[in-house]
Steps between C-alpha positions, in 0.01 A plus 500: 500500500843648567533704818723806517793485739635775719843560646476698824826660614596688816836674478731711711723713279833599655645689201227674296742632235647154428149349514409691183711263286318202652160661440579561134626145439210347696242704308643387167498134608141522628370657179690250283338214695148637451467636852400841626517708815178546694670669795849646500578675825265781580360628824325250724246563774451243776133409544523218755763326707827623640732776389553569133752271329793719389586280203430597141206305352499372141235280337553346156242324285580222254263303275552181704722326754726337241574837338580660837731214596674511162555875543641465852740220407589643158829657397365856470370516856801309633709787361273757666532319834878515473474881474299505824755311711608701802266793431159358595339217696192336354231252587294373207204265472323351200123460532230395253210733445132416526 
């Protein structure tokens, strides 16, 4: 049975206006690869632990790990990442679902 894969991203956006071009290109690349957004920013509420993390949270779902890796390393998302240079800092992790 194939397990879904998730890309979990924490981002700090330094230039929200310029970030819009990245968001558009990233969204197109994700949809073309068969992925979808589960979380895209939005208000967070800390429930446990330390202070609230100020970074933007994004969670993507892909059909499987191979599809997620192909999306991340593909030309379309490589282009989107180039639009993000200098305007945002990101940490991203790929994790298999249950």
